[in-house]
C-alpha positions in Angstrom: 7.0 113.9 -46.9 9.3 116.9 -47.9 8.5 117.9 -44.0 10.2 114.5 -43.2 13.0 115.1 -45.3 13.8 118.4 -44.2 14.0 117.5 -40.6 15.7 114.7 -41.2 18.5 116.3 -42.4 18.5 118.8 -39.3 18.8 115.9 -36.9 21.3 114.0 -39.2 23.8 117.0 -38.3 22.8 117.6 -34.9 23.7 114.0 -34.3 26.7 114.7 -36.4 28.3 117.4 -34.9 27.2 116.0 -31.5 29.2 113.0 -32.5 32.4 115.3 -33.6 32.2 116.8 -29.3 30.9 120.4 -30.5 29.5 122.3 -27.5 25.8 121.2 -27.7 24.8 125.2 -27.6 26.8 125.3 -30.8 25.0 122.3 -32.2 21.6 123.8 -32.0 22.3 127.7 -33.1 23.7 125.7 -36.6 20.7 123.3 -36.6 18.7 126.5 -36.4 20.1 128.2 -39.1 20.1 125.0 -41.0 16.3 124.8 -40.1 15.3 128.4 -41.5 17.7 127.9 -44.8 15.7 124.8 -45.2 12.4 126.8 -44.9 13.3 129.8 -46.4 12.2 131.9 -43.1 12.2 135.6 -44.1 14.7 138.1 -42.8 11.9 139.9 -40.0 10.7 136.4 -38.8 14.4 135.4 -38.2 14.7 138.6 -36.2 11.5 138.0 -34.4 12.6 134.6 -33.8 15.9 135.8 -32.2 14.4 138.3 -30.3 11.7 136.4 -28.4 14.6 134.2 -27.6 16.4 136.7 -25.7 13.3 137.7 -24.0 11.6 134.7 -23.0 11.1 134.2 -19.6 11.7 130.7 -19.4 15.7 131.5 -21.3 16.2 133.6 -18.3 15.3 131.7 -15.8 17.0 129.1 -17.4 19.9 131.0 -17.7 19.9 131.6 -14.4 20.0 128.3 -12.9 22.0 126.8 -15.2 24.7 130.0 -14.2 23.9 129.3 -10.2 24.6 125.4 -10.3 27.8 125.8 -11.3 28.4 127.9 -9.0 26.8 126.2 -6.1 29.2 123.1 -7.1 32.4 125.1 -7.0 31.5 126.0 -3.2 30.8 122.6 -2.4 33.7 121.6 -4.1 36.1 123.8 -2.2 34.7 123.4 1.1 34.9 120.0 0.7 30.9 119.0 1.4 30.6 116.4 -0.6 33.8 114.9 1.2 31.6 115.5 4.5 28.7 113.8 2.8 30.4 110.9 2.0 32.3 110.5 5.6 28.6 110.5 6.9 27.6 107.7 5.0 30.2 105.6 5.9 29.4 106.7 9.7 26.3 105.9 9.6 25.7 102.8 6.8 26.3 99.7 8.4 25.6 97.3 5.4 28.5 96.7 2.8 26.2 97.0 0.2 24.9 100.0 1.2 28.9 101.7 1.7 29.8 100.3 -1.7 27.0 102.4 -3.8 27.1 105.3 -1.4 30.2 106.4 -2.9 29.0 106.4 -6.9 25.6 107.8 -5.6 26.9 110.8 -3.8 29.4 112.1 -6.0 26.8 111.7 -8.7 25.0 114.2 -6.6 27.1 116.9 -8.6 26.7 117.0 -12.5 30.6 117.3 -12.9 32.5 115.7 -15.6 34.8 112.6 -15.0 33.1 112.3 -10.9 32.8 108.4 -12.6 36.8 108.6 -12.0 36.4 110.2 -8.7 34.1 107.5 -7.0 36.1 104.2 -9.1 39.0 104.0 -6.9 36.4 104.2 -3.7 34.5 101.4 -5.3 37.7 99.8 -5.8 38.6 99.9 -2.4 35.0 99.2 -0.5 35.3 95.8 -2.6 38.5 94.6 -1.5 38.4 90.9 -0.4 35.2 90.1 -2.4 35.1 88.2 -5.3 33.9 90.5 -7.8 35.3 90.8 -11.2 36.4 94.3 -12.9 32.9 94.6 -15.0 31.1 94.1 -11.5 32.8 96.9 -10.1 32.5 98.9 -13.3 28.6 98.5 -13.2 28.7 99.5 -10.0 30.6 102.5 -10.4 28.8 103.2 -13.4 25.2 102.5 -12.4 24.5 104.0 -9.1 26.0 107.3 -9.7 23.2 107.6 -12.5 19.6 107.7 -10.4 19.9 111.5 -9.7 19.9 113.0 -13.8 16.4 111.8 -14.1 14.8 113.8 -10.8 17.8 116.0 -9.7 17.0 119.8 -10.9 21.1 120.1 -10.2 21.3 118.0 -14.0 20.5 120.5 -16.8 18.8 117.9 -18.9 15.9 117.6 -16.6 15.9 121.9 -16.7 16.4 121.7 -20.5 13.0 119.6 -20.7 11.4 121.3 -18.2 11.5 124.2 -20.0 11.0 123.4 -23.7 8.1 121.8 -22.9 6.9 124.4 -19.7 6.2 121.6 -17.8 6.5 122.4 -14.3 9.8 121.0 -13.2 8.4 119.8 -9.7 5.6 117.5 -12.1 8.2 116.6 -14.1 10.7 115.1 -11.5 7.7 113.2 -10.0 6.9 111.4 -13.0 11.0 110.1 -13.4 11.2 109.3 -10.1 9.8 105.6 -10.9 13.0 105.5 -13.0 15.5 106.7 -10.4 14.0 103.9 -8.1 14.6 101.2 -10.8 18.0 102.3 -11.4 18.7 101.6 -7.8 17.0 97.6 -7.7 18.1 97.2 -10.9 21.5 97.7 -9.4 21.2 95.7 -6.9 19.1 92.8 -8.7 22.1 92.9 -10.8 25.2 93.1 -8.5 26.6 92.3 -5.3 25.1 88.9 -5.2 28.1 87.5 -3.2 28.0 90.2 -0.4 25.8 88.8 2.7 23.2 91.9 4.0 24.6 91.3 7.3 28.3 92.1 6.8 29.5 94.8 8.9 32.5 95.9 7.1 33.7 99.5 7.2 35.1 101.8 4.4 38.1 102.6 6.5 40.6 104.2 4.2 39.6 107.6 4.2 38.3 107.4 7.9 40.8 109.7 9.2 40.4 112.5 6.9 41.4 116.2 7.8 37.8 116.8 7.6 37.6 115.3 11.1 38.8 117.8 12.4 35.5 120.5 11.7 33.2 121.5 14.5 30.3 120.4 12.3 28.7 117.0 12.4 29.5 115.6 8.7 25.3 115.2 8.9 25.1 119.2 8.3 26.6 118.5 4.7 23.5 117.1 3.0 21.5 120.5 4.0 22.2 122.5 1.0 21.2 120.0 -1.5 18.0 119.0 0.8 17.2 122.3 1.1 17.2 123.2 -2.6 14.9 119.7 -3.1 12.3 121.2 0.0 12.2 124.6 -1.8 11.8 122.8 -5.3 9.3 120.1 -4.7 7.4 120.9 -1.6 7.2 125.1 -1.7 7.2 125.0 -5.3 9.8 128.1 -5.0 11.2 128.3 -8.8 14.8 126.5 -9.1 16.9 129.7 -9.8 15.4 131.6 -6.6 16.1 128.1 -4.4 19.9 127.9 -5.9 20.1 131.7 -5.2 19.0 130.7 -1.3 21.2 128.1 -0.8 24.1 130.2 -2.3 24.1 133.3 0.0 23.5 130.8 3.2 26.5 128.9 1.7 28.6 132.6 1.6 27.3 133.7 4.8 28.0 129.9 6.6 31.8 129.7 4.7 32.6 133.4 5.9 33.3 134.2 1.9 35.1 137.5 1.4 33.4 140.0 -0.7 36.2 139.0 -3.7 35.8 135.2 -2.3 32.1 135.4 -2.9 32.3 137.3 -6.3 35.0 134.6 -7.4 32.7 131.8 -6.7 29.3 133.8 -8.4 31.4 134.7 -11.5 32.5 131.4 -11.9 29.1 130.6 -12.8 28.6 132.8 -15.6 30.5 130.7 -18.2 30.2 131.6 -22.1 29.4 127.8 -22.6 26.2 128.3 -20.3 25.3 131.2 -22.4 25.6 129.3 -25.8 23.7 126.4 -24.3 20.9 128.3 -23.3 20.4 130.4 -26.0 21.0 127.7 -28.4 18.4 125.5 -26.7 15.6 128.2 -26.9 16.8 129.4 -30.0 16.6 126.4 -31.8 13.1 125.8 -30.0 11.3 128.6 -31.4 12.9 128.0 -34.7 11.0 124.7 -34.8 7.6 126.6 -34.3 8.3 130.1 -35.8 9.8 128.3 -39.7 6.7 126.2 -39.9 8.2 122.9 -39.2 5.8 122.3 -36.3 2.6 122.6 -38.1 3.7 120.7 -40.8 4.8 117.8 -38.9 1.8 117.5 -37.3 -0.4 117.8 -40.1 1.6 115.0 -42.4 1.5 112.3 -38.9 -2.0 113.3 -38.2 -3.2 112.5 -41.8 -1.1 109.7 -42.0 -2.3 108.0 -38.8 1.6 107.2 -37.6 1.3 106.3 -33.8 3.5 108.8 -31.3 5.0 106.1 -28.6 7.2 104.6 -31.2 8.3 108.0 -32.3 8.8 109.0 -28.6 10.9 106.3 -28.0 13.1 106.0 -31.4 14.1 109.4 -31.3 15.4 110.3 -28.2 16.7 106.6 -27.5 18.9 107.1 -30.7 20.0 110.8 -30.3 21.1 109.6 -26.7 22.8 106.4 -27.7 24.9 108.2 -30.6 25.7 111.2 -28.7 25.7 109.9 -24.4 24.7 113.2 -23.1 21.3 114.2 -21.7 21.4 117.5 -23.0 22.1 116.3 -26.5 18.7 114.3 -26.7 16.6 116.6 -24.9 17.3 119.7 -27.0 17.7 117.8 -30.2 14.7 116.2 -30.2 11.9 117.2 -27.6 11.0 120.3 -29.8 10.2 118.2 -32.5 8.7 115.7 -30.2 6.3 118.2 -29.1 5.4 119.2 -32.7 4.5 115.8 -33.4 2.4 115.1 -30.2 0.4 118.5 -30.0 1.8 120.0 -27.3 3.3 119.4 -24.1 1.8 116.4 -22.4 3.3 114.9 -19.0 3.0 111.1 -20.0 4.6 111.6 -23.5 7.5 113.2 -22.2 8.2 111.8 -19.3 8.2 108.3 -21.5 10.3 110.2 -24.0 12.9 111.6 -21.4 13.1 107.5 -20.2 13.6 106.4 -23.5 16.8 109.4 -24.3 18.5 108.4 -20.9 18.5 105.0 -21.5 20.2 105.4 -24.4 22.5 107.6 -22.8 23.3 104.7 -20.3 24.2 102.5 -23.2 25.8 104.7 -25.3 29.6 103.4 -25.8 31.0 107.2 -25.8 28.8 108.5 -22.6 32.0 109.9 -20.6 30.9 108.1 -17.6 31.2 105.0 -19.2 34.2 105.4 -20.9 35.7 106.3 -17.9 34.7 103.7 -15.4 36.0 100.8 -18.2 39.4 102.6 -18.1 40.0 102.5 -14.7 38.7 99.1 -14.1 40.1 97.5 -17.0 36.9 95.9 -17.6 35.0 94.3 -20.8 32.8 96.2 -22.2 30.6 93.3 -23.1 30.8 92.3 -19.4 29.4 95.6 -18.3 26.5 95.8 -20.9 25.3 91.9 -19.5 24.4 93.4 -16.6 23.3 97.5 -18.1 21.4 96.2 -21.1 18.7 94.0 -18.6 18.5 96.9 -16.6 17.9 99.2 -19.0 15.2 97.3 -20.3 13.4 97.2 -17.1 13.5 101.1 -17.0 11.4 101.1 -20.0 9.1 98.5 -18.7 8.2 101.1 -16.2 8.3 103.7 -18.4 5.5 102.2 -20.3 3.8 101.6 -17.1 4.2 105.4 -16.1 2.7 106.5 -19.6 -0.7 104.1 -19.5 -1.2 105.1 -15.9 -0.4 109.5 -16.1 
């Protein structure tokens, strides 16, 4: 029982500081120190834990993956690759519904803060002339930008989950695929019912943008993300290698000067990435080396407490209170590993689904806040569509849990 109290103190501290908008890396560093104090870890054990964290191959690979993602985002943004992707979508898509959802989905491909505020005016423009309340527009802008976070390796949440659990990234993506598909399906179920599929309206406001002058077809803009997915999913190439190769090709294709290339690469090597990676992995190793893992596993085994409710409650509450994916992954997954007695794919994918449903329902989720602000939407109106969508996702997560 004493171990439950200690972990509860640590978990509460994590939630409090995340609510105070602290960087998740600093929060987990603090949580690691608190664990060391509560479990009276000897100094040699603490030093050994720090050494293991720094030298662990997973830590190193995760660091390079996250830094290269930031560099890739800079290149794609500065070379208007995302703008070209949106142009291609407007030209190719014939149905009104597809045009509307393409805006948040395309911008959601890049894990940038404030992306929801970028896609909101596009959704607003593409729905002009339709009898659609601001709550429905807000739901479309918010909901359709989020299927990627379950499956896209450009997002840090799924990378952290793979790193902490040591489950192959490809396997975790495939297991999470059901939830991404359900987000898209439920999005159509709960919105755009007044739009006929046969409508051929186009989103015209930006069709005469400067990117038309390019000699390359806008379809080529999808190549960088597609190439990364092919290398990771089909060729089983580790993400940091796939990112490095893709960035090198982009630097050559866009004829970056050595100075520009250095600036793009250096952009990814920021202190916040270092702190996130080190804090997450240190917390994982501290959980193991402090004895918390062994004691908790023994306690839950002796008491016969079922694991399924815990796999839902802990990540869900963490996601709901913090509104960020790395928050529930970094804060709860090391604990879940101890309670589950190891990393089992069905349990980890269920926990990830639970945590991200919490993130989707969180009133402090930045995308939710920005979307509601732009459309001046009633929060209850957005939740009326979001809550049943999340319920369907969790129903799908239960099916996946028992199938895997």
